[in-house]
Each structure stands twice: as structure tokens, then as C-alpha cells.
C-alpha positions as CSV (number, residue, x, y, z in Angstrom):
1,X,-16.2,-12.4,0.2
2,X,-16.0,-14.9,2.9
3,X,-15.4,-14.7,6.7
4,X,-11.9,-15.9,6.1
5,X,-11.3,-13.1,3.7
6,X,-12.9,-10.0,5.3
7,X,-12.0,-7.4,2.7
8,X,-10.1,-4.2,3.1
9,X,-11.7,-0.8,2.9
10,X,-10.2,2.7,2.8
11,X,-10.8,4.9,5.9
12,X,-9.8,8.4,6.7
13,X,-7.4,6.9,9.2
14,X,-5.1,6.2,6.3
15,X,-5.1,9.8,5.0
16,X,-1.7,11.5,5.4
17,X,-2.4,14.9,3.9
18,X,-0.2,14.6,0.8
19,X,-2.7,14.2,-2.0
20,X,-0.5,12.3,-4.4
21,X,0.3,9.8,-1.7
22,X,-3.2,9.5,-0.4
23,X,-4.6,8.9,-3.9
24,X,-2.0,6.1,-4.5
25,X,-2.8,4.6,-1.1
26,X,-6.5,4.5,-1.9
27,X,-5.7,2.5,-5.0
28,X,-3.4,0.2,-3.0
29,X,-6.3,-0.5,-0.6
30,X,-8.7,-1.2,-3.4
31,X,-6.3,-3.6,-5.1
32,X,-5.5,-5.5,-1.9
33,X,-9.2,-5.8,-1.3
34,X,-9.5,-7.2,-4.8
35,X,-6.9,-9.9,-3.9
36,X,-8.9,-10.7,-0.8
37,X,-12.3,-10.9,-2.5
38,X,-11.6,-12.1,-6.1
39,X,-12.9,-15.5,-7.1
40,X,-10.1,-18.0,-7.6
41,X,-10.4,-17.7,-11.4
42,X,-9.7,-14.0,-11.1
43,X,-6.7,-14.2,-8.8
44,X,-4.0,-14.0,-11.5
45,X,-5.5,-10.9,-13.0
46,X,-6.0,-9.3,-9.5
47,X,-2.4,-10.2,-8.5
48,X,-1.0,-8.8,-11.8
49,X,-2.9,-5.6,-11.3
50,X,-1.6,-5.3,-7.7
51,X,2.0,-6.0,-8.8
52,X,1.9,-3.3,-11.5
53,X,0.4,-0.9,-9.0
54,X,3.0,-1.8,-6.3
55,X,5.9,-1.2,-8.7
56,X,4.6,2.2,-9.8
57,X,3.6,3.1,-6.2
58,X,7.0,2.3,-4.7
59,X,8.9,3.8,-7.6
60,X,7.0,7.0,-7.0
61,X,7.7,7.1,-3.3
62,X,11.3,6.0,-3.8
63,X,11.8,8.8,-6.3
64,X,10.4,11.3,-3.9
65,X,12.8,10.1,-1.2
66,X,15.9,10.1,-3.4
67,X,15.0,13.4,-5.1
68,X,14.6,15.2,-1.8
69,X,17.3,13.6,0.3
70,X,14.7,12.1,2.7
71,X,16.6,11.1,5.9
72,X,15.0,7.7,6.4
73,X,15.0,6.8,2.7
74,X,17.2,3.6,2.9
75,X,15.0,1.8,5.4
76,X,11.8,2.8,3.6
77,X,13.1,1.9,0.2
78,X,14.3,-1.5,1.6
79,X,10.8,-2.2,2.9
80,X,9.3,-1.5,-0.5
81,X,11.9,-3.9,-2.1
82,X,11.0,-6.7,0.3
83,X,7.3,-6.3,-0.4
84,X,8.0,-6.4,-4.2
85,X,10.1,-9.5,-3.7
86,X,7.2,-11.2,-1.9
87,X,4.8,-10.2,-4.7
88,X,7.1,-11.7,-7.3
89,X,7.5,-15.0,-5.3
90,X,3.7,-15.3,-5.0
91,X,3.2,-14.6,-8.7
92,X,5.6,-17.6,-9.4
93,X,3.7,-19.7,-6.9
94,X,0.4,-18.8,-8.4
95,X,1.7,-19.7,-11.9
96,X,2.6,-23.1,-10.4
97,X,-1.0,-23.5,-9.1
98,X,-0.7,-22.3,-5.5
99,X,-3.6,-19.9,-5.1
100,X,-3.6,-20.1,-1.3
101,X,-0.5,-17.9,-1.1
102,X,-2.2,-15.0,-2.9
103,X,-4.8,-14.8,-0.1
104,X,-2.0,-15.0,2.5
105,X,-0.1,-12.2,0.7
106,X,-3.3,-10.1,0.6
107,X,-3.9,-10.7,4.3
108,X,-0.2,-9.8,5.1
109,X,-0.5,-6.6,3.0
110,X,-3.7,-5.6,4.8
111,X,-1.9,-6.2,8.2
112,X,1.3,-4.4,7.0
113,X,-0.2,-1.3,5.4
114,X,-1.5,0.6,8.4
115,X,1.8,0.5,10.3
116,X,3.8,1.3,7.2
117,X,1.5,4.3,6.4
118,X,1.5,5.5,10.1
119,X,5.2,5.4,10.6
120,X,7.1,5.5,7.3
121,X,4.7,7.1,4.9
122,X,3.5,9.7,7.3
123,X,7.1,10.9,7.8
124,X,7.5,11.1,4.1
125,X,4.2,12.9,3.6
126,X,5.3,15.5,6.2
127,X,8.7,15.9,4.6
128,X,7.1,16.4,1.1
129,X,4.5,18.9,2.4
130,X,7.1,20.8,4.4
131,X,9.3,21.0,1.3
132,X,6.5,22.1,-1.0
133,X,4.4,24.3,1.3
134,X,6.6,25.1,4.3
135,X,4.5,23.4,6.9
136,X,2.9,20.2,8.0
137,X,0.0,18.5,6.3
138,X,-3.5,19.2,7.5
139,X,-5.6,16.1,7.7
140,X,-9.4,16.1,8.4
141,X,-10.8,12.8,9.5
142,X,-14.3,11.8,10.1
143,X,-15.2,10.7,13.7
144,X,-15.6,7.0,13.1
145,X,-17.8,6.6,16.2
146,X,-20.4,8.9,14.6
147,X,-20.1,7.5,11.1
């Protein structure tokens, strides 16, 4: 890990209170971190692992939205499709020898994820919990100032 590639760690800040989503998001963060910190020789494997995860992750959320008539589904699904298109483009660039774009993608994903989770995924998590339990998710977070 270098200063240019700081790494990406899971924090309670990302917890949304829908266990299936939180578990998938933990894996997302771990795989983005692997893209940021993998040696150049391991980038293809790390990118392939992330791509497989992203497809399954987004298909899962897209399925929840479609299956429950989630009101903001179109925008959310479109954002997932754009991320997947970027991942495919970077896979092609890496195959052509451009490893720099993998690190740039990882940085972009690290920058993108908190906002996506805070706005789009939190709304979906609330929707899913309300449908399954009749209320809002309850999320406990550690006080980061005391940690």
C-alpha cells in the first residue's frame, strides 16, 4: 500500500441496517481495497474478482427493487449499469496493458460508494426493512471519536 493508494476500510458509517445489503457492501469495500493495494501482478485477478462481485451485488439489489416495486428503481439500476460499464471498459484496458486505469477505477469506486450508500442504498434498505418487518432499520454505530 502506498500513499497514492491509501486503501479502503469498512466502517460502521456504511451500515444500513439491512443485513443482506450490509454483508454485500462489506465485500464490496474489501474488493475495492484489494484493487487499491494489490501489486501490479495481481491486478487482473483483483479486477476479475471485483467484477464478478459487482455483477452479483447489483443483480441482487436490482432484483429487490424490481420485485418490490421500489419507487426509485430506474435511477438506482441505471447507476449500477454505469458502474458495470466502467468496470468492463477497465478490464479491456487492463488486457491491453493499461494498469493505471485499474487504480483510477478503484479510487473512483472508493469516492462513489459512500454517497451511493448514503442516498440510494439507504432508501432501498429502509424500503426492504419496512416491507419485511413493518418498520425502519435500526443501526448501531460505534462512536468513531472514541474508537
